[in-house]
C-alpha positions, 0 to 999 in steps of 0.5 A, a space after each residue: 504492444 498495447 499491453 506493454 504501453 498499458 503496463 508502463 502507463 499503469 507503472 508511471 501512475 502507480 509511482 506518482 500516485 503511491 508516492 502521493 499517498 505515501 506522503 499523505 500517510 507520513 503526514 496524517 496516519 503515522 503520528 497516530 500509529 506511533 501513538 497507539 504503538 507506544 500505547 500498546 507497548 505500555 499495555 504489554 508491559 503491565 500485561 506481562 507479569 500476570 503471566 504466571 510463570 508459565 514459560 514454555 520456551 516457544 515464543 515466536 515473535 512476528 517480523 516487524 520492520 525497523 522504525 525509520 527507514 525500512 518501515 518507511 520504505 515498505 510502507 512506500 512499496 505497499 502503496 506503489 504496489 496497490 496504486 499499480 493494481 488499481 491502475 491496471 484495473 481502471 485502465 482495463 476497464 477504461 480499454 474495454 469500455 473504449 472498444 465497446 464504443 467502437 468507432 463512433 467515438 473515435 474523433 478521427 473516424 467521425 
């Protein structure tokens, strides 16, 4: 029962904190990241002709989310998962601290 409440509380905290973090990232970090990616794209175009014609046919590109909704959705999911883990950690430490303090801190048992 206590574990279930702890998980639901952590999930609620994670949804709020992860969404707030995602909003701040959209406002502050994403414009910087997009500008850096454009710069890197131009830099890669200049460096591509210097490959000396060695095409061995095994170019593997890493998966990258598409710009727009897919990229924003994965960023939001990552932020919520990070916030969930941190909320579980903080709530667990808080629970241990309250348990260690015992009845001396309980307002109804004073």
